C-alpha positions in Angstrom: 0.0 -0.1 0.0 1.3 3.4 -0.9 -1.0 5.6 0.6 -4.4 5.8 2.9 -6.1 8.8 2.4 -8.5 10.0 5.0 -10.9 12.9 4.3 -14.3 11.5 3.9 -16.8 10.9 6.7 -19.2 8.3 5.2 -18.9 5.7 2.4 -17.1 6.6 -0.9 -19.0 6.1 -4.0 -16.5 7.3 -6.5 -13.0 8.1 -7.3 -11.2 8.6 -10.7 -7.8 10.0 -11.7 -6.7 12.8 -14.0 -3.4 14.5 -14.9 -3.1 18.1 -15.9 -0.9 17.8 -19.2 -0.8 21.5 -19.7 0.6 22.5 -16.2 3.8 19.9 -15.3 1.6 17.3 -15.7 0.2 17.5 -12.0 -1.8 14.2 -11.0 -4.8 14.6 -8.8 -7.9 12.2 -7.6 -11.2 13.6 -7.5 -13.7 11.2 -4.9 -17.2 11.4 -3.9 -19.3 9.8 -0.7 -22.5 9.1 0.5 -22.6 12.5 2.1 -22.5 14.0 -1.0 -19.0 15.8 -0.5 -16.6 15.9 -3.4 -12.6 15.9 -2.3 -9.8 16.7 -4.9 -6.8 15.3 -4.2 -3.2 16.4 -5.3 -1.2 13.4 -5.6 2.2 15.7 -6.6 1.6 17.3 -3.3 2.0 14.1 -1.3 -1.8 13.6 -1.9 -3.0 16.2 0.0 -6.5 17.4 -0.3 -6.7 20.7 -2.3 -10.1 21.2 -1.2 -13.6 20.0 -0.8 -17.0 20.7 -2.2 -20.3 20.4 -0.7 -22.5 19.7 -3.9 -25.7 19.9 -1.8 -27.2 16.4 -3.9 -30.1 14.9 -2.8 -28.7 11.6 -3.3 -25.6 9.5 -4.9 -22.8 10.7 -7.1 -21.7 8.2 -9.3 -19.1 10.1 -11.4 -17.1 13.2 -11.5 -14.8 15.1 -13.8 -11.7 17.0 -13.8 -11.0 19.2 -17.0 -7.8 21.1 -18.2 -8.5 22.6 -21.5 -5.8 23.6 -23.8 -7.1 26.5 -25.1 -8.8 28.0 -22.0 -7.1 29.7 -19.2 -9.5 28.2 -16.4 -9.7 24.8 -15.4 -12.9 22.7 -14.3 -14.4 20.6 -11.7 -17.9 18.7 -13.1 -20.2 16.8 -10.8 -23.3 14.7 -11.6 -25.9 12.8 -9.5 -28.6 10.2 -10.1 -31.2 12.4 -8.4 -34.0 13.6 -10.1 -35.5 17.3 -8.8 -37.2 20.6 -10.0 -34.7 22.4 -8.1 -31.3 22.1 -9.9 -29.6 22.6 -6.9 -30.1 19.2 -5.6 -29.8 17.5 -8.9 -28.5 19.1 -11.9 -24.8 18.3 -13.0 -22.5 21.1 -11.9 -19.6 23.1 -13.2 -16.6 24.3 -10.5 -13.7 26.3 -11.2 -10.8 24.0 -10.4 -8.4 26.8 -9.1 -10.7 27.0 -5.6 -13.8 25.3 -6.0 -16.0 28.2 -6.8 -19.5 27.2 -8.1 -19.6 28.4 -11.8 -22.6 26.9 -13.3 -25.7 24.4 -13.1 -25.6 22.2 -16.9 -29.2 23.1 -18.2 -31.8 20.2 -18.8 -29.6 17.7 -16.3 -31.8 18.2 -12.9 -34.4 15.3 -14.3 -31.9 12.9 -15.4 -30.0 10.2 -13.9 -26.4 10.4 -14.4 -23.9 7.2 -13.8 -21.2 8.4 -15.5 -19.3 11.5 -17.4 -16.7 11.5 -20.2 -15.4 15.0 -21.7 -14.9 15.8 -25.4 -13.3 18.5 -27.4 -15.0 18.9 -30.8 -12.2 19.5 -33.1 -14.7 20.8 -36.0 -16.2 23.2 -33.7 -13.0 23.9 -31.3 -15.5 23.6 -27.9 -15.7 21.3 -24.8 -18.2 19.4 -24.1 -19.9 17.1 -21.3 -21.0 13.5 -22.1 -23.6 12.3 -19.7 -24.4 8.7 -19.7 -28.0 8.4 -18.1 -31.1 6.4 -18.2 -32.1 5.5 -21.7 -30.2 8.1 -23.3 -26.7 9.8 -23.4 -26.7 13.7 -23.3 -23.9 15.9 -24.6 -23.9 19.6 -23.3 -21.6 22.5 -24.1 -19.2 22.8 -21.0 -19.5 26.5 -20.9 -22.5 27.4 -22.9 -26.2 26.5 -22.7 -25.9 24.6 -25.4 -27.7 20.9 -25.8 -25.3 19.8 -28.4 -27.2 16.4 -28.5 -29.4 13.4 -26.9 -28.2 10.1 -28.1 -30.8 7.2 -27.7 -31.6 3.9 -29.3 -34.8 1.6 -28.2 -32.1 -1.3 -27.4 -30.7 0.9 -24.6 -31.2 1.1 -20.9 -28.9 2.5 -18.0 -25.4 3.6 -19.3 -22.8 3.1 -17.0 -19.7 3.7 -19.0 -18.0 4.5 -22.3 -15.1 6.0 -24.1 -14.3 8.0 -27.4 -11.6 7.1 -30.0 -10.7 8.6 -33.3 -10.7 6.9 -36.9 -10.1 8.6 -39.9 -10.3 12.3 -38.3 -14.1 11.2 -36.9 -14.9 11.1 -33.3 -16.9 7.9 -32.2 -18.3 7.2 -28.8 -18.8 3.8 -27.5 -21.0 3.3 -24.7 -22.2 0.3 -22.8 -25.9 -0.6 -21.4 -27.1 -2.9 -18.6 -29.0 -4.7 -20.7 -26.1 -6.0 -22.9 -25.9 -3.7 -25.9 -22.7 -2.1 -26.6 -23.6 1.3 -29.1 -21.0 3.1 -31.4 -21.8 6.7 -32.3 -20.5 9.0 -34.8 -20.6 12.3 -32.4 -20.1 14.5 -35.2 -23.4 13.4 -37.5 -24.8 12.3 -33.9 -25.9 9.2 -35.4 -25.6 5.5 -34.3 -22.9 4.0 -36.4 -22.6 0.1 -35.1 -24.2 -1.9 -32.7 -22.9 -5.2 -30.6 -25.3 -7.3 -28.8 -23.8 -9.4 -26.0 -27.3 -11.4 -25.4 -28.7 -9.5 -22.2 -25.6 -9.4 -20.2 -25.3 -6.4 -17.9 -22.5 -4.2 -19.0 -20.5 -1.9 -16.4 -17.4 -0.6 -17.3 -15.8 -0.8 -20.8 -12.6 0.1 -22.4 -10.8 0.2 -26.1 -8.0 -2.4 -25.3 -6.5 -1.2 -28.6 -7.6 -0.8 -32.3 -9.2 -4.1 -32.8 -10.7 -5.1 -29.0 -12.9 -3.7 -26.7 -12.9 -5.2 -23.2 -16.1 -4.6 -20.9 -17.2 -5.9 -17.6 -20.2 -8.2 -17.5 -22.0 -7.5 -13.7 -24.5 -10.7 -13.9 -22.1 -13.2 -15.1 -19.4 -12.1 -12.8 -17.0 -11.9 -15.7 -15.3 -9.9 -18.3 -15.7 -10.0 -21.9 -13.0 -9.5 -24.5 -14.9 -8.4 -27.6 -13.7 -7.8 -31.4 -14.3 -4.1 -32.4 -15.3 -4.7 -35.9 -17.3 -8.0 -35.9 -18.8 -7.9 -32.4 -17.6 -11.2 -31.9 -16.9 -12.3 -28.2 -13.7 -13.4 -28.8 -13.0 -14.6 -24.5 -15.3 -14.6 -21.6 -13.1 -14.2 -18.7 -15.7 -16.3 -16.2 -15.0 -17.6 -13.1 -12.2 -15.7 -11.6 -14.5 -13.2 -9.3 -17.1 -14.5 -6.9 -19.2 -11.6 -7.2 -20.3 -9.0 -9.5 -17.5 -7.4 -11.9 -18.0 -3.8 -12.2 -14.7 -1.9 -13.2 -11.9 -2.6 -15.7 -8.8 -0.4 -16.3 -6.0 -0.8 -18.3 -2.3 0.3 -16.6 1.1 0.1 -17.9 3.0 -2.4 -15.2 6.5 -1.6 -14.6 7.1 -5.1 -14.9 4.4 -6.6 -17.1 3.8 -3.7 -19.4 0.1 -3.3 -21.0 -2.2 -4.9 -18.4 -5.8 -5.1 -16.9 -7.0 -4.2 -13.6 -10.4 -5.6 -12.5 -12.4 -5.3 -9.4 -16.0 -6.5 -8.4 -18.2 -7.0 -5.4 -16.2 -9.7 -4.1 -13.6 -7.0 -2.6 -11.0 -8.3 -4.7 -8.6 -6.4 -7.3 -7.0 -8.7 -9.9 -3.9 -8.0 -12.2 -4.1 -9.6 -15.2 -1.3 -10.0 -18.4 -3.2 -10.1 -21.6 
């Protein structure tokens, strides 16, 4: 164990890692708890707490973001919740200034949506930054700083969206999303249209990553496994089942100092496993 970070007073609901590439590659963690408190941890400064944000949400925070835009002086914190309320104070996705944690704005039309995962996207076509919000039966894309709803992506096959990633091919940005009823949808972000759909036959899909240009890896909650899938034909190449005793929820690609490109998996059996693939 490298360090034990103390600061939360209740159960932690999410932790994510970010790096500020425009300022000395400083590293940070952002975490949230059942008290709806968000903490920014300064890894570069011996994991010290930079500040805490009391979001005042009505219920759980599943995802937050740190954004360090290259062409904007300011940096930002974005928070979200799965609470629904007519009052945006308790439910809207929020933007704060990274420097001091000061509240900046609510993201429009988000207070009536259950948000489970956030991504940031820089649209090179119009040179604007967007927040991609994975919600119930839809994916909502909002401008970071302007009151613009860029798109709502939805398909009749989708249900709860728990994860996704962005990749670029032939100068087109694509969004790959996982759904709780087993569908992986790939969206053309510029044309705002569904590009490809992969059906894993009613699996409950959680975290999803792009392993390389050929393969996707996704956690399958119900079957206590994770799957390696061919990017282009949707074929499940291998189902890693029987290694976790409970549901698998999270997978991460890492570079291990000894083994090189590796995979971390974790689940409700309270174990973290390192894989060499």
